[in-house]
C-alpha positions as CSV (number, residue, x, y, z in Angstrom):
1,X,-50.7,17.5,35.8
2,X,-49.3,20.6,34.7
3,X,-45.2,21.0,34.3
4,X,-43.9,22.9,37.0
5,X,-41.1,24.1,34.9
6,X,-41.3,27.2,32.5
7,X,-39.6,27.1,29.3
8,X,-37.0,29.7,29.4
9,X,-35.2,29.6,25.8
10,X,-33.6,26.8,24.3
11,X,-30.4,25.1,25.5
12,X,-27.0,25.6,23.7
13,X,-25.3,22.2,22.8
14,X,-22.1,23.6,20.6
15,X,-20.5,20.2,21.0
16,X,-23.1,18.2,19.7
17,X,-23.7,21.0,16.5
18,X,-23.0,18.8,13.0
19,X,-23.2,15.5,14.5
20,X,-26.4,12.9,14.4
21,X,-27.2,10.8,17.1
22,X,-27.2,7.0,17.1
23,X,-31.2,7.4,17.6
24,X,-31.4,10.2,15.1
25,X,-34.8,11.9,14.3
26,X,-33.6,12.0,10.4
27,X,-33.2,8.1,10.5
28,X,-36.6,7.6,12.4
29,X,-36.8,4.0,11.1
30,X,-35.5,2.9,14.3
31,X,-38.8,3.6,16.0
32,X,-39.9,0.3,14.8
33,X,-37.0,-2.1,15.2
34,X,-37.2,-4.9,17.6
35,X,-33.9,-4.9,20.3
36,X,-32.6,-7.4,18.2
37,X,-32.4,-4.9,14.8
38,X,-31.2,-2.1,17.0
39,X,-28.4,-4.2,18.4
40,X,-27.4,-5.2,15.0
41,X,-27.6,-1.7,13.7
42,X,-25.3,-0.3,16.5
43,X,-22.8,-3.4,15.7
44,X,-22.7,-2.3,12.2
45,X,-22.2,1.3,13.0
46,X,-19.3,0.3,15.4
47,X,-17.9,-1.7,12.8
48,X,-17.7,1.2,10.1
49,X,-16.0,3.2,12.9
50,X,-13.4,0.8,13.7
51,X,-12.8,0.6,10.1
52,X,-12.2,4.3,9.9
53,X,-9.7,4.1,12.6
54,X,-8.0,1.1,11.1
55,X,-7.7,3.2,7.6
56,X,-6.2,6.2,9.8
57,X,-3.7,4.0,11.5
58,X,-2.8,2.5,7.9
59,X,-2.2,5.7,6.3
60,X,-0.3,6.9,9.0
61,X,2.3,3.7,8.9
62,X,2.4,3.9,5.2
63,X,3.6,7.6,5.6
64,X,5.9,7.0,8.4
65,X,7.3,3.7,6.2
66,X,6.6,1.4,9.5
67,X,6.8,-2.0,8.1
68,X,4.7,-4.5,9.8
69,X,5.0,-8.2,10.8
70,X,5.3,-9.9,7.5
71,X,3.1,-12.8,9.0
72,X,0.6,-10.4,10.2
73,X,-3.1,-9.8,9.3
74,X,-4.2,-8.6,5.6
75,X,-3.9,-4.9,6.9
76,X,-0.2,-5.4,7.7
77,X,0.0,-6.8,4.1
78,X,-1.7,-4.0,2.5
79,X,0.6,-1.2,4.5
80,X,3.7,-3.3,3.7
81,X,3.0,-3.6,-0.1
82,X,2.1,0.3,-0.1
83,X,5.6,1.2,1.6
84,X,7.3,-1.2,-1.0
85,X,5.7,0.4,-3.7
86,X,6.2,3.9,-2.9
87,X,2.4,4.5,-2.6
88,X,0.8,7.6,-1.5
89,X,-2.1,7.1,1.1
90,X,-5.5,8.8,1.5
91,X,-5.0,11.1,-1.9
92,X,-7.7,12.7,-3.3
93,X,-8.8,12.5,-6.9
94,X,-10.9,15.2,-8.4
95,X,-12.7,15.6,-11.7
96,X,-15.8,18.1,-10.4
97,X,-17.8,18.8,-7.6
98,X,-19.7,15.8,-8.4
99,X,-17.4,13.5,-8.7
100,X,-14.3,13.0,-6.7
101,X,-13.2,10.6,-4.1
102,X,-10.2,9.4,-1.9
103,X,-8.1,6.4,-2.7
104,X,-6.4,4.4,-0.2
105,X,-3.1,3.7,-1.5
106,X,-2.2,5.4,-5.1
107,X,1.0,5.4,-7.3
108,X,1.9,6.1,-10.7
109,X,5.0,5.7,-12.2
110,X,5.5,7.6,-15.6
111,X,7.7,5.5,-18.2
112,X,10.9,7.3,-20.2
113,X,9.8,9.4,-23.5
114,X,9.2,7.0,-26.4
115,X,7.6,4.0,-24.3
116,X,4.3,2.8,-25.9
117,X,2.4,3.5,-22.6
118,X,2.7,6.6,-20.7
119,X,3.2,4.8,-17.2
120,X,2.1,2.2,-14.3
121,X,-0.9,2.9,-12.2
122,X,-1.7,1.2,-9.1
123,X,-4.4,1.5,-6.5
124,X,-4.6,-0.5,-3.6
125,X,-8.0,-0.8,-1.6
126,X,-8.3,-2.0,1.7
127,X,-11.5,-3.3,3.0
128,X,-12.3,-3.9,6.6
129,X,-16.2,-4.6,6.1
130,X,-17.5,-8.6,5.5
131,X,-19.5,-7.3,2.1
132,X,-17.5,-8.7,-0.7
133,X,-16.1,-5.5,-2.4
134,X,-16.2,-4.7,-6.2
135,X,-13.2,-4.0,-8.3
136,X,-15.3,-1.1,-10.0
137,X,-14.8,1.3,-7.0
138,X,-10.9,1.2,-8.0
139,X,-11.7,1.6,-11.6
140,X,-13.8,5.0,-10.9
141,X,-10.3,5.9,-9.0
142,X,-8.5,5.2,-12.1
143,X,-11.0,7.0,-14.3
144,X,-10.8,10.1,-12.3
145,X,-7.0,10.0,-12.3
146,X,-6.8,10.0,-15.7
147,X,-9.5,13.0,-16.2
148,X,-7.2,14.8,-13.6
149,X,-4.1,14.4,-15.0
150,X,-5.1,14.2,-18.5
151,X,-3.9,10.6,-19.3
152,X,-5.9,8.4,-21.9
153,X,-7.2,5.2,-20.4
154,X,-5.5,3.4,-23.3
155,X,-2.2,5.1,-22.5
156,X,-1.7,3.2,-19.2
157,X,-0.9,-0.2,-17.5
158,X,-1.8,-1.1,-14.4
159,X,-3.1,-3.0,-11.5
160,X,-5.7,-2.5,-8.7
161,X,-5.5,-4.8,-5.9
162,X,-8.4,-5.3,-3.2
163,X,-7.3,-6.3,0.4
164,X,-10.0,-7.9,2.1
165,X,-10.4,-10.9,4.4
166,X,-7.5,-12.8,4.2
167,X,-6.2,-12.2,0.6
168,X,-5.2,-9.7,-1.8
169,X,-7.1,-9.5,-5.0
170,X,-5.1,-8.2,-7.8
171,X,-6.6,-7.1,-10.9
172,X,-4.7,-6.3,-14.3
173,X,-6.4,-2.7,-15.6
174,X,-8.5,-3.4,-18.4
175,X,-8.0,-0.5,-20.8
176,X,-11.3,-1.1,-22.5
177,X,-13.1,-0.9,-19.4
178,X,-11.4,1.8,-17.9
179,X,-12.1,3.6,-20.9
180,X,-15.7,3.3,-20.6
181,X,-15.6,4.3,-17.0
182,X,-13.7,7.3,-18.2
183,X,-16.6,8.4,-20.5
184,X,-19.3,7.4,-17.9
185,X,-17.8,9.9,-15.6
186,X,-17.8,12.6,-18.1
187,X,-20.9,11.9,-19.4
188,X,-22.4,11.5,-16.0
189,X,-21.6,14.6,-14.9
190,X,-22.4,16.3,-17.6
191,X,-25.9,15.0,-17.1
192,X,-25.9,16.3,-13.8
193,X,-24.3,19.8,-14.9
194,X,-27.2,19.8,-17.3
195,X,-29.9,19.4,-15.0
196,X,-28.8,21.7,-12.4
197,X,-28.6,24.5,-15.0
198,X,-31.7,24.2,-16.6
199,X,-30.1,22.3,-19.9
200,X,-27.2,24.7,-20.3
201,X,-23.7,24.2,-19.4
């Protein structure tokens, strides 16, 4: 039976422009998902959205200096530590258009002139997911920081802290590893630029 409605032009959906549906054509693999996998994917998406809201709330609490209960969860510990240490939340670090990112909370305390090192770098990262986090992400932040502010990796001391589950894992910065990450950032960026511009940068 032929459709009775005639096509009179495309409908306008201004509120949806730039967004992506859960059942998006661009991620069409859901066509073959059984119901339980669809539900699992929905839970993953919801968890990511909740994580974003928690990060936004934590950043605002840090900005406002709103201390949380000392007997609270790991998010409270993350907020309180960042406030005590004077860290800046949601700070973008930039090396190039190929390599930049936003640190959850970061601080750098310069040492007086004549000191052996330039200063002490702290980067705290809040993880709300269940997948075990890697400190490598924080090393990349530290490497970008060193590039952006022209501080050599061997000239700093510091700590990288991951807040996840019910504990805070603290890693003293390994300057040898940081120097390797620093070099990888530069070399990888150059490789990408050479490819983009036909071997010329």
